N, C-alpha and C positions, 0 to 999 in steps of 0.2 A: 545679708545685713538686716538686723532687727529694726523695726520701725523706730524705736526710741533712739537708736544709734544714728539712723538716717536723718531723723528729725533734728538731732543735735548738730549733725554735719551741715544740713541745709541752713539752719538758723545761724550757724557760725559764718557761713559763706554768703548769705543773702542779706542785703540791706532792704529798707522799705521801698516798695515800688509805688511811685506816685505819677509816673509819666511814661510815655512811650520810649523816651531816651533811657530811663532807668530799666524798663522792660527789655529793650534791645540789648543793653549792656550785659544784663544778667542772664536772660533766657536764651540768647543766641550763643552762649558760651558752651564750650565742650564739656565743662564741669557739670552743668545742669543736665545735659544730655546723658552723661555717664550715670548720674543719679537716677534719672528716669529709667535707663536701661537696667539699673541694679534692682528695680522692682520685679523683674522677671515676669512681666506681663500681668501682675496682680494689681491692676489699677483700682478696682473697686475696693479692695482691702485697704490700699493706701489712702484713697479718698475718705473712706469711712473712718479710719484711724486718725487721719489728719483733722477731720472735723470734730471728733469727740475728744481729741487731744490726748489719747493714750492708745496703747496696743490692745485691741479687743481680743478676748478669748473665743468669740463667736466664730465658728467655721462658716464663713459666708458662702463659700463655694458649695459646701455640702448642704447648707441650709436652703439655698436657692435651687440647686440641681442644674443640670446641663444647659438647657436652652435659656432659662431665665438668667443664669449666671453669665453666660456669654453675652446676652443682650445688655445686662447691667454693666458688664466690663467694658463694652464698646463705648457706652456713654461716659463711663468714668475715665476711659482713655482720653477722650476729648477734653475733659476737665483737667487732667494731669498734664497733658501736653500743652495746655494753655498756661497753667501755673501749677508747679509741683507742690507749692504751699498755698493753701486756699486763701489765706489772708493777704496774699500778694495780688489778688484780683483787683483791678482798678478800672475806672472809667466805664466806657460802654462795653468793654470785654465782660463786664458783669452779666450782661444780658445772655450771651451765648453760654457762658459758664453755668449760670443758674438754670437755664433750660435743660442743659445736658445733665446737671446734677439731679434735678427733679425726675427726669426720665430714668436715670440710673436707679434711684432709690424707690421709685414707683414699683419696680420689680420686687423689691423686698416687701413692700406693703401688700401687693397682690398675693404673693405666696403666703405671707403671714395670715391674711384674712381668709383667703379661699382654701388654702391647703392645710395650714396649721390649726386655724380656728374652725375650719369647715363651715364658713358662713358665706352667704350670697350678698353681694353688694347691690343694694337697691338702685335702680335707674331712676333718678329724680328728674331728669330731663332739663335741668337748668344750670347745673354746675360745670361749666366749661364745655367746649366742643368735644363731643364724644363722651362727656360725663367724667372727665379726668378728676374732678374734685369730689365725686361721689365717694371714693374710698376714704378721703379725708373726713367727710361728714359722717361716714359710717363709724370711724374710730372716735370722733368727737362725741357722738351720741352714746357711745358705750360708757362714757364717763372715765374718771381717773382709774388707772394711770394712762389708759389708751387715749384719753382726751388730749393729753400733752403731745402725743405723736401726731394726731390728726390736726390739732390747731397749729402746731409748728409748721407742718408742711403746707397747710392751707394758707397761712400767712405768707410764706415764701412764694406760693403760687400767685397770690394776689399782687405782691410786689413785682413779681416777674411780669405780670400783665401791664404794669406801668411802662415797660419798654415796648410792648406790642401795640397798645392802643394809644398812639401818640397823635393821630390825626383828629383834629377838632374842627368844629364849624363855628364861624363867627355869626352870632345870633342877629347882628345888625344887618349884614349884607349877604349872608349865606355862603360866603367864600370859605374854602377849606385851607387849612395850613397845618403844619406839624409843630406841636409845642416843643420847646427845648427843655432838656433836663440839665440843670446846672451841676457843676462839680460838687457843690455842697450837697445837693439832693442825692447825687450818686453815692457819695460817702455815707450818707444816712441810710440809703437803701442797702448798701453793702453791710452795714452794721446790723440792720434788721434781718437780712437774709442769713448771714453767718450765725447770728445769735439763735435764731429760730431753728435752723436746720441742725445746729449742734444740739440744742435742747431736745429736738424730736428724735434724733438718732441715738442720743444717750438714753432716752427713755425706751426706745425700741430695743436697744441692746439689752438693757436690764430685763425687759418683759420677755424678749425672745429667749434669753438664757434661763429664765425662770419657768418657761412653758414648753421648752423644746429639749428633748433628749437626743443629742446628736448620734448616739449609738444605734437608734432605731428610727430616727426622724419622725417621731410622733409627738403630739401635743401632750 
């Protein structure tokens, strides 16, 4: 089944997900599982297409190569098994979904920068544990159009951190507690994450197709 046909079928059968009750009703159904099975294990392709909202002509499996594709696909599998349609993500499920999506598409960026552009990502020592944000800064500093790829993912990364760094210290008495994230905040975070990751992937697709010849895998 083509992505456009699958997307139409999903959109026809799914209503908006706003609660665990909605999620349980829809995502525990045999119909959704059948749609996931119809992907044939091509999770990263589905996630990519779903986020850019059209069927890409980029051969992601060939672009990434064996190990990078397998790694990206495992993270995409986690996203797809959470929600087959990205806009269905809700509440605190957004945290795990975003983390897996970033790790999935980081494989694309690493291959793009290091293998297609043949560039070294500078270790800046301050952008995330292990320097995860270094690749985003690398693209940002290259300017347009790659700036849009880097800034999109960097924005998503920073919003994702809002889920991770929730422990705060009361300046008055030094006691520690976890700050709460309201439903309104979660909805806004979802909007920012989906908007930026879609923008970044759309620009990535355009740039990759312009700079990569899939017949010989060269820049």
